[in-house]
C-alpha positions as CSV (number, residue, x, y, z in Angstrom):
1,M,-13.1,9.6,-5.2
2,D,-13.1,12.7,-3.1
3,I,-10.6,13.5,-0.3
4,L,-12.9,12.6,2.6
5,S,-13.7,9.1,1.0
6,R,-10.0,8.5,0.5
7,L,-9.2,9.6,4.1
8,F,-11.9,7.3,5.4
9,K,-10.6,4.4,3.4
10,L,-7.0,4.9,4.4
11,S,-7.9,5.4,8.1
12,N,-10.5,2.6,8.5
13,L,-10.1,-0.1,5.9
14,P,-7.4,-2.7,5.2
15,I,-7.4,-1.9,1.5
16,I,-6.0,-5.4,0.8
17,T,-5.3,-8.3,3.2
18,P,-2.7,-11.0,3.1
19,Y,-5.4,-13.5,2.1
20,N,-6.2,-11.5,-1.0
21,L,-2.6,-11.9,-2.2
22,L,-2.6,-15.7,-2.0
23,D,-4.4,-16.2,-5.3
24,N,-1.5,-14.4,-7.1
25,A,0.5,-17.6,-6.7
26,K,-1.8,-19.2,-9.2
27,L,-0.9,-16.7,-11.9
28,D,1.5,-17.8,-14.6
29,N,3.9,-14.9,-14.1
30,Y,4.3,-15.6,-10.4
31,E,7.1,-17.8,-9.0
32,Y,6.0,-17.7,-5.4
33,V,4.0,-16.0,-2.7
34,K,5.3,-16.5,0.9
35,Y,4.5,-15.1,4.3
36,Y,6.6,-14.4,7.3
37,K,6.9,-12.2,10.4
38,K,9.6,-9.5,10.8
39,E,9.9,-7.0,13.6
40,N,6.2,-7.1,14.6
41,K,5.1,-6.9,11.0
42,F,3.5,-9.5,8.8
43,I,5.1,-9.6,5.4
44,S,3.8,-11.1,2.1
45,E,6.7,-11.6,-0.3
46,M,5.9,-12.3,-4.0
47,K,8.3,-13.0,-6.8
48,C,6.9,-12.5,-10.3
49,L,7.7,-11.3,-13.8
50,V,6.8,-7.7,-14.6
51,D,7.4,-6.7,-18.2
52,K,9.8,-9.8,-18.4
53,V,11.8,-8.5,-15.5
54,D,12.2,-10.5,-12.2
55,T,10.4,-8.5,-9.5
56,I,9.9,-9.0,-5.8
57,F,7.1,-7.3,-4.0
58,Y,7.0,-6.9,-0.2
59,Y,3.6,-6.2,1.3
60,E,3.8,-5.1,4.9
61,F,0.8,-5.5,7.2
62,D,0.1,-4.6,10.8
63,N,-1.3,-6.9,13.4
64,N,-4.8,-6.2,12.2
65,N,-3.9,-7.2,8.6
66,Y,-4.1,-3.6,7.4
67,L,-1.7,-2.9,4.6
68,Q,0.9,-0.4,5.7
69,K,3.5,-0.4,2.9
70,I,4.3,-2.0,-0.5
71,M,7.9,-2.2,-1.6
72,M,9.1,-3.3,-5.0
73,Y,12.6,-4.7,-5.7
74,Q,13.5,-4.7,-9.4
75,N,16.8,-4.3,-11.3
76,E,18.7,-4.2,-8.0
77,K,16.7,-1.2,-6.8
78,M,14.1,-1.0,-4.0
79,Q,11.2,1.4,-4.5
80,C,8.3,2.3,-2.2
81,M,5.0,1.8,-4.1
82,F,2.6,2.6,-1.2
83,N,3.0,3.9,2.3
84,R,-0.2,4.3,4.3
85,E,1.3,6.8,6.8
86,K,2.7,9.0,4.1
87,E,-0.6,8.8,2.0
88,L,-2.6,9.8,5.1
89,K,-0.3,12.7,5.9
90,E,-0.5,14.0,2.4
91,L,-4.3,13.6,2.2
92,K,-4.8,15.4,5.5
93,K,-2.6,18.3,4.3
94,E,-4.5,18.4,1.0
95,Y,-7.9,18.4,2.9
96,L,-6.7,21.3,5.2
97,E,-5.6,23.3,2.3
98,L,-8.9,22.9,0.5
99,D,-10.8,23.7,3.7
100,N,-8.7,26.9,4.1
101,I,-9.4,27.9,0.5
102,Q,-13.2,27.4,1.0
103,L,-13.1,29.3,4.3
104,S,-11.3,32.2,2.6
105,K,-14.0,32.3,-0.1
106,I,-16.7,32.6,2.7
107,G,-14.9,35.3,4.7
């Protein structure tokens, strides 16, 4: 997928919604999927086994059900797996760098 497509997707699409995550509760390696509000955010919390290790995922959504962040808690460590704001910032930077390279080839 090219940079413009990725930028469009991150800027304009939910990527995944809380409703998409509900079916995970039916999977054998999932213990639970629950939802709650915290500080004006909607959270989907899921506990499951990943490579035989208890793991909790926290999917954070805005009020429009757009995924903002995915955090993973495993082996007493919290790790960010996805951050929409950070991804957008990095893609914009990458796009501007590519644009500057192409402009320098023209001039």
